[in-house]
matplotlib code that plots the C-alpha trace (Angstrom):
import matplotlib.pyplot as plt

x = [124.5, 121.5, 119.5, 120.6, 118.1, 119.3, 121.3, 124.5, 126.1, 128.7, 132.2, 132.9, 136.4, 138.2, 140.2, 143.4, 144.3, 146.4, 149.4, 152.0, 155.6, 155.8, 153.4, 150.5, 146.9, 146.3, 143.2, 143.5, 143.6, 140.3, 138.0, 139.9, 140.2, 136.0, 136.1, 138.6, 136.7, 133.4, 134.5, 137.4, 136.6, 133.0, 132.9, 130.5, 130.8, 133.6, 134.7, 136.7, 139.4, 139.6, 142.8, 143.4, 142.7, 145.3, 142.5, 143.8, 147.2, 145.3, 144.3, 140.2, 141.0, 142.7, 139.6, 136.9, 138.6, 139.2, 135.9, 134.2, 136.1, 134.9, 131.5, 131.6, 133.1, 131.4, 127.8, 125.8, 128.6, 128.9, 125.8, 127.4, 130.2, 130.7, 133.3, 134.8, 134.6, 136.2, 138.8, 140.5, 138.5, 135.3, 134.8, 136.8, 134.6, 131.5, 133.0, 133.4, 130.2, 128.2, 130.3, 129.4, 125.7, 126.3, 128.6, 126.0, 127.4, 125.7, 126.9, 129.5, 131.5, 133.7, 136.3, 136.8, 138.9, 142.2, 144.3, 142.0, 140.4, 136.7, 136.7, 133.0, 130.3, 128.3, 131.2, 132.1, 127.9, 128.3, 131.3, 129.5, 126.2, 127.3, 129.1, 125.7, 123.7, 126.3, 124.6, 121.1, 120.1, 122.8, 123.0, 125.6, 128.3, 130.5, 134.1, 135.6, 139.3, 140.8, 144.2, 144.5, 142.4, 143.5, 139.4, 138.9, 134.9, 133.3, 131.0, 128.3, 128.1, 128.2, 125.2, 122.9, 120.5, 122.5, 119.8, 117.9, 120.7, 121.9, 118.6, 120.7, 122.8, 122.8, 126.1, 129.6, 132.9, 134.0, 137.9, 138.8, 139.4, 137.4, 134.4, 132.6, 132.2, 131.5, 128.8, 127.1, 126.7, 124.9, 123.0, 122.0, 120.6, 118.6, 115.5, 117.5, 118.5, 122.1, 124.9, 127.6, 130.4, 133.5, 136.9, 139.6, 139.7, 141.6, 138.7, 136.0, 134.5, 134.3, 132.2, 130.1, 129.2, 128.6, 126.1, 128.1, 126.2, 128.9, 132.9, 135.2, 138.8, 141.8, 142.5, 138.7, 140.7, 142.3, 140.9, 137.4, 136.7, 138.2, 136.1, 133.3, 133.4, 133.7, 130.7, 128.8, 129.9, 128.9, 125.4, 124.9, 126.1, 128.9, 131.4, 134.1, 134.7, 134.3, 136.9, 139.5, 138.5, 139.4, 143.0, 143.9, 143.3, 145.0, 147.8, 148.4, 147.8, 150.4, 152.6, 152.7, 152.8, 156.0, 157.3, 156.2, 159.0]
y = [131.4, 133.0, 135.7, 139.3, 140.8, 139.6, 142.2, 141.8, 141.5, 139.9, 139.2, 139.3, 137.8, 140.0, 137.3, 137.4, 136.4, 132.7, 133.0, 130.6, 131.3, 132.4, 134.7, 133.1, 132.6, 129.5, 128.4, 125.2, 126.5, 128.2, 125.5, 124.6, 128.3, 128.5, 125.4, 126.6, 130.0, 128.2, 125.4, 126.6, 130.2, 130.3, 133.5, 132.8, 136.3, 137.3, 140.3, 139.4, 141.5, 144.0, 145.8, 142.7, 140.6, 142.8, 143.5, 146.6, 144.5, 142.2, 142.6, 142.3, 138.7, 137.8, 139.5, 137.7, 134.5, 134.9, 136.6, 133.2, 130.6, 132.1, 132.3, 128.7, 126.9, 129.1, 128.1, 126.2, 126.9, 131.1, 133.3, 135.9, 136.6, 140.6, 141.2, 144.6, 145.9, 149.3, 150.1, 153.8, 153.0, 153.2, 150.7, 147.9, 148.4, 148.5, 145.5, 143.4, 144.4, 142.6, 140.0, 139.4, 139.6, 137.1, 134.6, 134.9, 137.2, 138.3, 142.0, 144.4, 147.1, 150.1, 152.1, 155.7, 156.2, 157.9, 158.9, 162.1, 162.1, 163.2, 166.6, 166.6, 164.4, 164.6, 163.9, 160.8, 159.8, 159.8, 157.6, 154.9, 155.5, 154.2, 151.2, 150.3, 150.5, 148.2, 145.7, 146.7, 143.7, 143.6, 145.4, 147.7, 149.1, 152.0, 151.0, 154.0, 154.0, 157.9, 156.4, 154.6, 156.5, 160.0, 160.7, 162.8, 163.3, 162.4, 159.0, 160.6, 163.7, 160.8, 159.2, 162.0, 161.2, 158.3, 156.1, 158.9, 158.3, 154.9, 153.0, 149.5, 151.1, 148.9, 150.2, 150.8, 149.1, 152.1, 151.2, 154.7, 155.3, 158.6, 157.3, 160.8, 160.2, 156.9, 157.9, 160.4, 157.9, 155.8, 158.2, 160.1, 157.3, 155.0, 154.7, 153.4, 150.0, 150.1, 147.9, 149.8, 147.5, 148.9, 147.9, 148.9, 145.4, 146.7, 148.9, 147.1, 147.1, 150.8, 150.7, 148.0, 150.8, 153.2, 150.9, 149.0, 146.0, 144.1, 144.3, 143.3, 142.7, 140.8, 139.2, 137.3, 134.8, 133.6, 135.2, 134.7, 132.7, 135.3, 137.9, 136.2, 135.6, 139.1, 140.0, 137.1, 138.9, 142.2, 141.1, 139.3, 143.1, 141.3, 144.2, 143.1, 139.8, 141.4, 144.0, 141.6, 139.6, 143.0, 143.2, 140.0, 140.6, 144.0, 142.2, 139.9, 143.0, 144.7, 141.8, 141.6, 145.6, 145.1, 142.2, 144.2, 146.7]
z = [74.2, 75.9, 73.7, 72.9, 74.8, 78.1, 80.2, 80.5, 84.0, 86.3, 85.1, 81.9, 80.7, 78.7, 76.5, 75.7, 72.0, 72.2, 70.0, 69.0, 69.3, 66.0, 66.3, 64.4, 66.2, 68.0, 67.3, 68.6, 72.3, 72.4, 73.2, 76.1, 77.3, 77.4, 79.3, 81.8, 81.8, 83.1, 84.8, 87.0, 87.1, 87.1, 84.5, 81.1, 79.6, 77.3, 75.3, 72.6, 70.5, 73.2, 74.7, 76.5, 73.2, 71.8, 68.7, 67.5, 66.7, 64.7, 61.1, 60.1, 58.8, 62.1, 64.2, 62.4, 62.5, 66.5, 66.6, 64.7, 67.4, 70.1, 69.1, 68.2, 70.8, 73.4, 71.8, 74.5, 76.8, 77.5, 78.3, 76.3, 73.7, 73.1, 70.2, 70.5, 66.8, 67.2, 64.2, 62.9, 59.8, 60.1, 57.3, 58.9, 62.1, 60.1, 58.7, 62.0, 63.2, 60.6, 60.5, 64.2, 63.8, 61.0, 63.1, 66.2, 68.8, 71.5, 71.3, 70.0, 72.0, 69.9, 71.2, 70.6, 67.2, 68.9, 66.1, 64.4, 67.6, 67.8, 69.1, 70.6, 72.2, 68.7, 66.6, 68.6, 68.4, 65.0, 64.8, 67.0, 65.4, 61.9, 63.7, 65.1, 62.0, 60.7, 63.0, 63.9, 65.8, 68.3, 71.7, 71.4, 74.2, 74.2, 75.2, 77.8, 78.6, 78.1, 79.2, 76.1, 73.5, 74.7, 74.4, 76.7, 76.4, 80.1, 79.6, 81.3, 78.6, 76.0, 77.4, 77.5, 75.3, 73.6, 72.8, 70.7, 68.6, 69.1, 69.4, 70.3, 73.1, 76.1, 78.2, 78.5, 79.5, 81.8, 82.2, 83.8, 87.7, 87.4, 90.2, 89.8, 86.1, 86.9, 89.5, 86.9, 84.9, 87.0, 89.0, 85.6, 84.2, 86.6, 84.7, 81.6, 82.4, 81.1, 81.8, 83.7, 83.3, 85.6, 83.7, 86.6, 88.3, 91.2, 92.3, 91.4, 95.3, 94.8, 91.5, 93.1, 95.9, 92.9, 90.8, 88.7, 87.3, 86.5, 85.3, 82.2, 82.7, 82.1, 85.5, 85.2, 83.1, 86.5, 89.4, 88.7, 91.0, 93.6, 92.2, 92.0, 96.0, 96.1, 94.3, 96.5, 99.5, 98.3, 97.4, 101.1, 102.5, 104.0, 103.4, 105.5, 103.5, 100.2, 101.3, 102.3, 98.3, 97.1, 99.1, 98.0, 94.2, 94.4, 96.2, 93.3, 90.4, 92.3, 92.4, 88.9, 88.1, 89.8, 87.9, 84.8, 85.5]

ax = plt.figure().add_subplot(projection="3d")
ax.plot(x, y, z, "-o")
ax.set_aspect("equal")
plt.show()
């Protein structure tokens, strides 16, 4: 895998944790999964044990094993493996962060604690800092997903001065539809070279216009090729084609959402 100092950008697949019919983790398919992402979807970065991977529904032991398998199978094939280590227990989160460093992950991400929620920015940053210091050599990313955590602290507010408290902070996964907040994150931090990773797949084109440097999402597991075509069209300023690609992605997501009702 790439040096952890390399900026995380482009598409990042939020990996699914494969399970057997008996509810056990199916480690045997992860190697094939890596090859599929790289060869069929053109995706070489992954986000492990996040929402899509149901990390918060796994035991600490299971999360460690899943992380180990992805790092091992991704070696020399993937560019970056970022491990989500957030947990309600600070000690669990610190343990997972240390473990990610030990196994050679390229970065860690943390969600806000969502049971006894932080009341303000300072409390949240203190929690994040305690986790980040457990893996001081790894790039640290904040995973902003207020619809699930119920933590309404704006990302723009959180980013203000965050590197003074967390020197390893490198960016955020922004999984919210508030483009005002996202846009201000970009606008107010142009000198910081942060990774601004958008997490709402069906709105990615809008986020690219606002300055997103990459994206983390579940659909990149199976629509990575199509989304890469959208990124390429956007880069060459073919906005009509980029929009058509985004509409195609939206139609697919809309179809899936209707099936789930």
